[in-house]
PALUM-18723 format. One record per residue (C-alpha): residue number from 1; x, y, z. Coordinates in Angstrom, 2 decimals. Layout:
PALUM-18723
(atom NUM; (X; Y; Z))
...
END
This chain:
PALUM-18723
(atom 1; (-43.59; -27.34; 286.97))
(atom 2; (-45.19; -29.28; 284.19))
(atom 3; (-44.19; -33.03; 283.50))
(atom 4; (-44.46; -34.58; 280.47))
(atom 5; (-44.54; -38.98; 280.24))
(atom 6; (-41.66; -39.93; 278.02))
(atom 7; (-42.00; -42.97; 275.92))
(atom 8; (-38.56; -43.67; 276.77))
(atom 9; (-36.63; -44.90; 279.10))
(atom 10; (-36.40; -42.27; 282.52))
(atom 11; (-32.74; -42.55; 284.17))
(atom 12; (-30.38; -45.62; 283.26))
(atom 13; (-29.82; -47.94; 285.61))
(atom 14; (-26.57; -48.68; 287.76))
(atom 15; (-25.11; -51.54; 286.78))
(atom 16; (-25.75; -53.49; 289.52))
(atom 17; (-28.97; -52.32; 290.04))
(atom 18; (-29.71; -53.70; 285.98))
(atom 19; (-28.04; -57.24; 286.42))
(atom 20; (-30.48; -57.73; 289.70))
(atom 21; (-33.69; -56.60; 287.51))
(atom 22; (-31.94; -59.10; 284.18))
(atom 23; (-31.08; -62.07; 286.58))
(atom 24; (-34.82; -61.93; 288.03))
(atom 25; (-36.56; -62.44; 284.76))
(atom 26; (-35.04; -66.27; 284.52))
(atom 27; (-36.48; -69.03; 287.07))
(atom 28; (-32.64; -69.63; 287.71))
(atom 29; (-31.93; -66.05; 288.37))
(atom 30; (-35.20; -66.13; 290.57))
(atom 31; (-34.03; -68.99; 292.45))
(atom 32; (-30.44; -67.35; 292.95))
(atom 33; (-31.63; -64.42; 293.93))
(atom 34; (-34.13; -65.77; 296.69))
(atom 35; (-31.53; -67.67; 298.36))
(atom 36; (-28.94; -64.67; 297.72))
(atom 37; (-31.61; -62.74; 299.99))
(atom 38; (-32.06; -65.65; 302.24))
(atom 39; (-28.48; -65.51; 303.51))
(atom 40; (-28.50; -62.14; 303.71))
(atom 41; (-31.66; -62.02; 305.78))
(atom 42; (-29.75; -64.95; 308.55))
(atom 43; (-26.78; -63.10; 308.41))
(atom 44; (-28.52; -60.10; 309.30))
(atom 45; (-30.73; -62.00; 312.08))
(atom 46; (-27.27; -62.89; 313.55))
(atom 47; (-26.08; -59.69; 313.59))
(atom 48; (-28.90; -58.07; 315.68))
(atom 49; (-28.64; -61.14; 317.79))
(atom 50; (-25.42; -60.48; 318.66))
(atom 51; (-25.84; -56.78; 318.49))
(atom 52; (-28.14; -56.51; 320.95))
(atom 53; (-26.38; -59.09; 323.64))
(atom 54; (-23.02; -58.61; 323.08))
(atom 55; (-22.80; -54.91; 321.77))
(atom 56; (-21.92; -53.67; 318.82))
(atom 57; (-18.45; -52.75; 319.21))
(atom 58; (-18.11; -55.84; 321.08))
(atom 59; (-19.44; -58.13; 318.25))
(atom 60; (-16.91; -59.26; 315.57))
(atom 61; (-17.48; -60.01; 311.50))
(atom 62; (-16.05; -63.59; 312.83))
(atom 63; (-18.76; -64.17; 315.31))
(atom 64; (-21.69; -63.07; 313.36))
(atom 65; (-20.55; -65.35; 310.41))
(atom 66; (-20.02; -68.21; 313.33))
(atom 67; (-23.57; -67.50; 314.48))
(atom 68; (-25.25; -68.14; 311.26))
(atom 69; (-23.18; -71.34; 310.76))
(atom 70; (-21.20; -69.56; 307.24))
(atom 71; (-17.43; -68.71; 306.73))
(atom 72; (-16.12; -65.41; 307.20))
(atom 73; (-15.69; -64.95; 303.59))
(atom 74; (-19.57; -65.70; 302.97))
(atom 75; (-20.16; -62.64; 305.05))
(atom 76; (-17.95; -60.61; 302.88))
(atom 77; (-19.82; -62.15; 299.73))
(atom 78; (-22.85; -60.02; 301.11))
(atom 79; (-21.71; -57.12; 303.25))
(atom 80; (-18.62; -55.16; 303.09))
(atom 81; (-18.85; -54.57; 306.94))
(atom 82; (-21.16; -55.44; 310.20))
(atom 83; (-22.88; -52.25; 309.73))
(atom 84; (-24.00; -52.91; 306.74))
(atom 85; (-25.49; -56.30; 307.47))
(atom 86; (-28.50; -55.43; 309.39))
(atom 87; (-29.68; -53.95; 306.45))
(atom 88; (-30.16; -56.65; 304.24))
(atom 89; (-33.11; -55.74; 301.96))
(atom 90; (-32.32; -52.42; 300.49))
(atom 91; (-30.39; -53.44; 297.24))
(atom 92; (-33.64; -55.26; 296.46))
(atom 93; (-35.65; -52.89; 297.46))
(atom 94; (-34.38; -50.36; 295.67))
(atom 95; (-34.27; -52.48; 292.65))
(atom 96; (-38.16; -53.25; 293.20))
(atom 97; (-38.79; -49.17; 293.79))
(atom 98; (-37.17; -48.67; 290.09))
(atom 99; (-39.38; -51.11; 288.56))
(atom 100; (-41.99; -49.31; 289.70))
(atom 101; (-41.02; -46.35; 287.74))
(atom 102; (-39.76; -47.94; 284.67))
(atom 103; (-43.50; -49.59; 283.88))
(atom 104; (-45.60; -46.66; 285.08))
(atom 105; (-48.54; -46.39; 282.98))
(atom 106; (-48.47; -43.30; 280.72))
(atom 107; (-51.33; -41.52; 282.55))
(atom 108; (-50.14; -41.41; 285.83))
(atom 109; (-48.82; -38.47; 287.31))
(atom 110; (-44.89; -38.49; 288.37))
(atom 111; (-45.35; -38.05; 291.61))
(atom 112; (-47.96; -40.84; 292.06))
(atom 113; (-45.37; -42.89; 290.50))
(atom 114; (-42.96; -41.58; 293.30))
(atom 115; (-44.86; -42.35; 295.89))
(atom 116; (-45.51; -45.92; 294.41))
(atom 117; (-42.12; -46.27; 294.36))
(atom 118; (-41.45; -45.77; 297.58))
(atom 119; (-44.26; -47.72; 298.91))
(atom 120; (-41.70; -50.88; 298.23))
(atom 121; (-40.05; -49.66; 301.19))
(atom 122; (-42.48; -49.59; 303.77))
(atom 123; (-43.68; -52.99; 302.43))
(atom 124; (-40.23; -54.36; 303.37))
(atom 125; (-40.38; -52.85; 307.12))
(atom 126; (-44.08; -53.89; 307.33))
(atom 127; (-43.11; -57.65; 306.44))
(atom 128; (-41.32; -58.35; 309.61))
(atom 129; (-42.53; -55.65; 312.31))
(atom 130; (-40.58; -57.25; 315.21))
(atom 131; (-37.46; -57.29; 313.19))
(atom 132; (-37.86; -53.81; 312.22))
(atom 133; (-38.73; -52.79; 315.31))
(atom 134; (-35.75; -54.23; 316.78))
(atom 135; (-33.68; -52.69; 314.25))
(atom 136; (-35.00; -49.29; 314.91))
(atom 137; (-33.71; -49.91; 318.55))
(atom 138; (-30.45; -50.40; 317.41))
(atom 139; (-29.86; -47.46; 314.82))
(atom 140; (-31.19; -45.39; 317.68))
(atom 141; (-28.01; -46.78; 319.69))
(atom 142; (-24.99; -47.28; 317.47))
(atom 143; (-24.14; -44.34; 315.50))
(atom 144; (-22.44; -46.21; 312.90))
(atom 145; (-25.92; -47.94; 312.17))
(atom 146; (-27.41; -44.71; 311.67))
(atom 147; (-24.96; -43.14; 309.69))
(atom 148; (-25.81; -46.43; 307.46))
(atom 149; (-29.08; -45.86; 307.62))
(atom 150; (-28.93; -42.77; 306.57))
(atom 151; (-26.49; -43.19; 303.35))
(atom 152; (-29.70; -45.92; 302.50))
(atom 153; (-32.33; -43.34; 302.57))
(atom 154; (-30.27; -41.33; 300.43))
(atom 155; (-30.17; -43.72; 297.40))
(atom 156; (-33.84; -43.76; 297.21))
(atom 157; (-34.02; -40.00; 297.38))
(atom 158; (-31.63; -39.80; 294.23))
(atom 159; (-33.31; -42.46; 292.65))
(atom 160; (-36.77; -40.12; 293.18))
(atom 161; (-35.17; -37.08; 291.91))
(atom 162; (-33.67; -38.32; 289.02))
(atom 163; (-36.95; -39.54; 288.03))
(atom 164; (-38.92; -36.51; 288.21))
(atom 165; (-36.05; -34.63; 286.68))
(atom 166; (-36.43; -36.68; 283.60))
(atom 167; (-40.14; -35.97; 283.67))
(atom 168; (-40.59; -32.37; 283.81))
(atom 169; (-41.60; -30.72; 280.57))
(atom 170; (-38.71; -29.64; 278.52))
(atom 171; (-40.93; -27.40; 276.36))
(atom 172; (-41.59; -25.58; 279.41))
(atom 173; (-38.31; -24.71; 280.03))
(atom 174; (-36.33; -21.30; 279.83))
(atom 175; (-33.96; -19.36; 281.51))
(atom 176; (-34.59; -19.10; 285.06))
(atom 177; (-37.07; -21.50; 285.29))
(atom 178; (-37.43; -23.50; 289.00))
(atom 179; (-38.10; -26.99; 287.76))
(atom 180; (-34.84; -28.85; 288.42))
(atom 181; (-34.87; -27.07; 292.06))
(atom 182; (-38.67; -28.14; 292.51))
(atom 183; (-38.29; -32.10; 291.33))
(atom 184; (-35.73; -32.10; 293.99))
(atom 185; (-37.69; -30.46; 296.57))
(atom 186; (-40.86; -32.94; 296.04))
(atom 187; (-38.36; -35.92; 295.98))
(atom 188; (-37.17; -34.91; 299.10))
(atom 189; (-40.78; -34.68; 300.35))
(atom 190; (-42.14; -37.87; 299.11))
(atom 191; (-38.73; -39.74; 301.37))
(atom 192; (-39.24; -37.39; 304.12))
(atom 193; (-43.11; -38.30; 304.43))
(atom 194; (-42.56; -41.91; 303.80))
(atom 195; (-39.79; -41.76; 306.95))
(atom 196; (-42.02; -39.65; 309.21))
(atom 197; (-44.75; -42.10; 308.75))
(atom 198; (-42.40; -45.22; 309.14))
(atom 199; (-40.75; -43.73; 312.43))
(atom 200; (-44.01; -43.27; 313.70))
(atom 201; (-45.27; -46.35; 313.33))
(atom 202; (-41.82; -48.01; 314.69))
(atom 203; (-42.43; -46.10; 317.70))
(atom 204; (-45.91; -47.97; 318.55))
(atom 205; (-44.17; -51.15; 317.88))
(atom 206; (-45.06; -52.02; 314.51))
(atom 207; (-48.70; -51.24; 315.51))
(atom 208; (-51.21; -49.28; 313.25))
(atom 209; (-52.48; -48.90; 309.86))
(atom 210; (-48.96; -47.72; 308.39))
(atom 211; (-50.61; -47.60; 304.87))
(atom 212; (-53.80; -45.51; 305.21))
(atom 213; (-50.70; -43.10; 307.38))
(atom 214; (-48.76; -43.47; 304.50))
(atom 215; (-51.26; -42.62; 302.03))
(atom 216; (-52.80; -39.54; 303.96))
(atom 217; (-48.99; -37.66; 304.18))
(atom 218; (-48.77; -38.58; 300.38))
(atom 219; (-51.56; -36.46; 299.84))
(atom 220; (-50.16; -33.86; 301.54))
(atom 221; (-47.25; -33.68; 299.41))
(atom 222; (-49.26; -34.39; 296.51))
(atom 223; (-51.61; -31.13; 296.98))
(atom 224; (-48.53; -29.09; 298.13))
(atom 225; (-46.56; -30.09; 295.27))
(atom 226; (-48.93; -31.31; 292.40))
(atom 227; (-51.03; -28.56; 291.71))
(atom 228; (-50.94; -27.62; 288.01))
(atom 229; (-47.81; -29.47; 287.46))
(atom 230; (-49.49; -32.02; 285.43))
(atom 231; (-51.66; -29.62; 283.11))
(atom 232; (-51.14; -30.27; 279.70))
(atom 233; (-48.73; -33.07; 280.04))
(atom 234; (-50.28; -35.53; 278.68))
(atom 235; (-51.37; -33.06; 275.55))
(atom 236; (-47.50; -31.73; 274.98))
(atom 237; (-46.26; -35.24; 275.38))
(atom 238; (-49.48; -36.08; 272.39))
(atom 239; (-48.60; -32.66; 270.41))
(atom 240; (-44.86; -33.91; 269.73))
(atom 241; (-42.54; -36.25; 271.01))
(atom 242; (-40.58; -34.33; 273.97))
(atom 243; (-36.96; -35.18; 274.06))
(atom 244; (-35.67; -36.94; 277.12))
(atom 245; (-34.45; -34.43; 279.91))
(atom 246; (-31.19; -34.20; 281.05))
(atom 247; (-30.02; -34.37; 284.27))
(atom 248; (-28.36; -31.35; 285.15))
(atom 249; (-25.30; -31.23; 286.58))
(atom 250; (-26.49; -28.54; 289.10))
(atom 251; (-28.66; -30.94; 290.34))
(atom 252; (-26.35; -33.35; 291.15))
(atom 253; (-24.51; -30.84; 292.91))
(atom 254; (-26.89; -30.03; 295.43))
(atom 255; (-27.45; -33.94; 295.93))
(atom 256; (-24.15; -34.42; 296.70))
(atom 257; (-24.07; -31.41; 299.06))
(atom 258; (-26.90; -32.46; 300.87))
(atom 259; (-26.00; -36.26; 301.25))
(atom 260; (-22.88; -37.35; 300.79))
(atom 261; (-19.76; -36.70; 302.93))
(atom 262; (-17.26; -35.21; 300.49))
(atom 263; (-14.52; -33.48; 301.44))
(atom 264; (-15.58; -29.56; 301.36))
(atom 265; (-12.92; -28.47; 298.98))
(atom 266; (-14.24; -31.16; 296.31))
(atom 267; (-17.75; -30.06; 296.81))
(atom 268; (-16.53; -25.96; 296.65))
(atom 269; (-14.73; -26.93; 293.60))
(atom 270; (-17.58; -28.49; 291.67))
(atom 271; (-19.89; -25.67; 292.64))
(atom 272; (-17.67; -23.14; 291.06))
(atom 273; (-17.15; -25.80; 288.19))
(atom 274; (-20.68; -25.79; 287.38))
(atom 275; (-21.08; -21.43; 288.22))
(atom 276; (-18.48; -21.24; 285.63))
(atom 277; (-20.43; -23.44; 283.31))
(atom 278; (-23.10; -21.19; 283.96))
(atom 279; (-22.01; -18.22; 282.80))
END
């Protein structure tokens, strides 16, 4: 499995992420983004306080808004539901992780780039250990919050999978090549390694050198999936411009099967169509 560093942009950003990035390029955009994040964090703090004292089921959106000192409509400008309210930073963190991928140096191995990208997630948790530990306790107790957390993790995994798929060497691709599968597995391994270290740190009350533990976990992933896959990447890229890799429909289906709650009949129809197209 060989990777190249394309000079073109890897995967296109979602409209939401692009808008956020563009808005942060100007002082006004930066100020607006900071105010938005501040309000989201205040609403999240109010939600966590009420969940801890009254219980998740007994807490209403109106109570969360009132505790934060804002109107109900203000709450819904920032969050779609009360379970979403205790994860105020994920959208911004996803944008930062994507920015790491977009400006990665040409010499860097794509797996190392992905590992640096997901470190933005760890920074988010490590910035407020006490809040992160309490949120972890709540997600263990409330299934709805746990499902929301899983959905957030899936967004990072999809981002990193698309990035690795966009950087495997098309010149080395041939029928039967397992690069798309390996790209998905490698992206999942990076996310799994990160989550393993994060959970251990949270269970320890947010104590310990989490960055060193994360680097150790990533070294295991790099040793397992990175051996030889960067060989010839620079030479191949210099010899001839490589066409940007296409994210295959089959890859998207695999992610959907593993990470979404799509109805089974819809999943099966998608698989059948992919198989017919391959024939």
